[in-house]
C-alpha positions as CSV (number, residue, x, y, z in Angstrom):
1,M,56.2,-92.8,11.7
2,V,58.1,-95.4,9.6
3,W,56.8,-98.9,9.7
4,W,58.3,-102.0,7.9
5,I,57.4,-105.6,7.4
6,H,59.2,-107.5,10.2
7,E,58.1,-111.0,9.2
8,W,56.0,-112.3,6.2
9,S,54.8,-115.6,4.9
10,S,53.5,-115.7,1.3
11,E,51.9,-119.1,2.0
12,T,49.7,-118.0,5.0
13,R,49.5,-114.3,4.0
14,R,50.4,-113.5,7.6
15,G,53.1,-111.4,9.0
16,S,54.1,-108.7,11.5
17,V,55.0,-105.0,11.3
18,A,57.5,-103.0,13.4
19,S,58.6,-99.5,13.9
20,P,61.4,-97.8,15.9
21,H,58.9,-97.4,18.7
22,F,56.4,-100.3,18.4
23,G,56.0,-103.9,17.5
24,P,56.4,-106.4,16.2
25,W,52.6,-106.7,15.9
26,G,51.0,-109.4,13.9
27,F,48.5,-109.1,11.0
28,G,46.7,-111.4,8.7
29,P,44.8,-111.4,5.4
30,A,42.0,-109.2,6.7
31,E,44.4,-106.4,7.4
32,N,46.1,-106.7,4.0
33,A,43.2,-105.2,1.9
34,T,45.4,-104.9,-1.2
35,D,46.4,-108.6,-1.0
36,T,50.1,-107.6,-1.3
37,D,52.8,-110.2,-1.3
38,F,55.1,-108.2,1.0
39,E,58.9,-108.4,1.4
40,V,60.6,-108.4,4.8
41,G,62.0,-104.9,5.4
42,E,59.5,-103.2,3.0
43,E,58.2,-99.9,4.2
44,V,54.4,-99.9,4.8
45,L,51.7,-97.6,6.1
46,V,49.9,-99.0,9.1
47,T,46.6,-98.1,10.7
48,L,46.2,-99.0,14.4
49,D,43.1,-99.1,16.5
50,G,42.4,-99.3,20.2
51,P,43.7,-97.8,23.4
52,K,47.5,-97.0,23.4
53,D,48.3,-99.9,25.7
54,A,46.4,-102.4,23.5
55,Y,46.7,-101.4,19.9
56,V,45.5,-103.7,17.2
57,V,46.7,-103.6,13.5
58,R,43.7,-102.7,11.3
59,S,45.4,-102.3,7.9
60,V,48.8,-102.6,6.3
61,V,49.5,-101.3,2.8
62,P,52.7,-100.8,0.9
63,A,54.2,-97.3,1.2
64,R,55.2,-97.5,-2.4
65,Q,52.7,-99.2,-4.8
66,R,54.2,-101.8,-7.1
67,Q,54.8,-100.6,-10.6
68,P,54.5,-102.8,-13.8
69,A,57.6,-104.9,-14.6
70,G,60.0,-103.3,-17.1
71,T,59.0,-99.7,-16.5
72,E,61.9,-98.6,-14.3
73,W,63.6,-95.4,-15.4
74,P,66.8,-95.4,-13.3
75,E,68.1,-92.1,-14.7
76,M,65.2,-90.4,-13.0
77,A,65.6,-92.0,-9.5
78,D,67.0,-88.8,-7.9
79,V,64.4,-86.6,-9.5
80,G,61.7,-88.9,-8.3
81,R,62.7,-88.3,-4.7
82,S,61.5,-84.7,-5.0
83,G,58.5,-83.8,-2.9
84,D,57.3,-81.0,-5.1
85,V,56.8,-81.1,-8.9
86,R,55.1,-78.4,-11.0
87,V,54.5,-77.6,-14.6
88,E,56.5,-74.6,-15.7
89,E,55.6,-74.7,-19.4
90,L,53.4,-76.7,-21.7
91,T,53.6,-76.0,-25.4
92,E,53.6,-78.2,-28.5
93,D,57.5,-78.0,-28.4
94,A,58.1,-78.6,-24.7
95,L,56.6,-79.8,-21.4
96,V,58.9,-78.3,-18.7
97,L,58.6,-79.6,-15.1
98,W,60.4,-78.3,-12.1
99,A,61.1,-80.9,-9.4
100,G,62.6,-80.2,-6.0
101,D,61.9,-79.7,-2.3
102,C,59.8,-76.6,-1.6
103,C,61.8,-74.1,-3.6
104,E,65.1,-73.4,-5.3
105,H,66.7,-72.3,-2.0
106,C,66.0,-75.5,0.0
107,G,68.0,-78.0,-1.9
108,P,69.0,-79.1,-5.4
109,S,66.2,-79.2,-7.9
110,W,65.8,-80.4,-11.5
111,R,64.3,-79.0,-14.7
112,V,62.8,-81.9,-16.7
113,T,62.0,-81.0,-20.3
114,F,60.0,-83.4,-22.5
115,R,60.6,-82.4,-26.2
116,R,57.7,-82.4,-28.6
117,P,55.3,-83.8,-26.0
118,R,51.9,-85.3,-26.5
119,V,49.9,-85.6,-23.3
120,R,46.3,-85.5,-22.1
121,D,44.7,-84.0,-19.0
122,L,47.8,-82.3,-17.8
123,D,48.1,-78.5,-17.3
124,E,49.8,-75.9,-15.2
125,G,47.3,-76.6,-12.4
126,S,47.8,-80.4,-12.2
127,D,48.9,-81.7,-8.8
128,L,52.2,-83.6,-9.5
129,D,53.6,-83.8,-5.9
130,L,55.6,-87.0,-5.0
131,T,55.9,-88.0,-8.6
132,L,57.5,-91.2,-9.7
133,F,59.0,-90.9,-13.2
134,R,58.9,-94.2,-15.1
135,L,58.3,-95.7,-18.6
136,A,54.7,-96.2,-19.6
137,T,53.2,-99.6,-20.5
138,D,51.5,-100.2,-23.8
139,E,48.2,-100.5,-22.0
140,E,48.7,-97.1,-20.3
141,V,49.4,-95.5,-23.7
142,R,46.3,-97.1,-25.2
143,E,44.2,-95.9,-22.2
144,A,45.5,-92.4,-22.7
145,G,44.5,-92.5,-26.3
146,L,48.0,-91.6,-27.5
147,E,50.3,-93.0,-30.2
148,V,54.0,-93.4,-30.0
149,P,55.8,-92.6,-33.3
150,D,59.1,-94.4,-34.0
151,E,61.2,-91.4,-33.0
152,S,59.4,-91.1,-29.6
153,R,59.0,-92.9,-26.3
154,A,56.2,-93.1,-23.8
155,Y,56.7,-92.0,-20.1
156,C,54.5,-92.2,-17.1
157,L,54.3,-89.6,-14.3
158,V,52.8,-91.4,-11.2
159,T,51.6,-88.9,-8.6
160,L,51.4,-89.3,-4.8
161,H,53.9,-92.2,-5.0
162,G,55.0,-93.3,-1.6
163,Q,51.8,-92.5,0.3
164,G,50.0,-95.8,-0.1
165,P,47.8,-96.1,-3.2
166,D,49.2,-94.0,-6.1
167,G,47.4,-90.9,-7.3
168,P,46.5,-90.1,-10.9
169,R,49.0,-91.1,-13.7
170,F,49.9,-88.9,-16.7
171,V,51.3,-90.5,-19.8
172,V,53.6,-88.3,-21.9
173,V,54.9,-89.2,-25.3
174,A,58.0,-87.3,-26.2
175,E,60.9,-87.4,-28.7
176,R,63.4,-87.0,-25.9
177,V,63.8,-85.9,-22.3
178,D,66.4,-83.4,-21.1
179,V,67.2,-83.2,-17.4
180,E,69.1,-80.3,-15.8
181,R,70.2,-80.5,-12.2
182,I,70.1,-77.1,-10.5
183,P,72.2,-76.6,-7.3
184,A,70.6,-75.1,-4.3
185,R,70.8,-71.3,-4.1
186,G,70.9,-71.2,-0.4
187,W,69.8,-68.1,1.6
């Protein structure tokens, strides 16, 4: 069920949540375990407790975890809405990812190719579902133990984005990225 912030006060750290079927229901700092400064209208994940006629809000977390400032990669916004992402190829010349919804028949998909990639801890079996594609921070590059040559750029693949706390992140350094949109094949 979709929930959103109905009201929010940065000063008191109190607010309320609503959904199409319930609310608004209030919550305070104790239910905001991530100490997030919410925005009115922001999608959130809500945990309720109690009998159905007397629910109490137990936790409120952002549906989409905040990302570091300056890391947006607008050209990849549509690709990042794909539920399924998988590694098709990983060689020293290319990291090829397929991104889409279920399969090539169900909707448009994308083939994302990182040229001359350098990456750690990523292989064909890595779980990349619900991936947010963004630029990597200098700190993430250092933590990954990678260097960024002058002709390259660092990217970050943030997994499980949109389900509360993000999953593992993979930093990829590449000379360039090619994106191919593949129309749905249909049945």
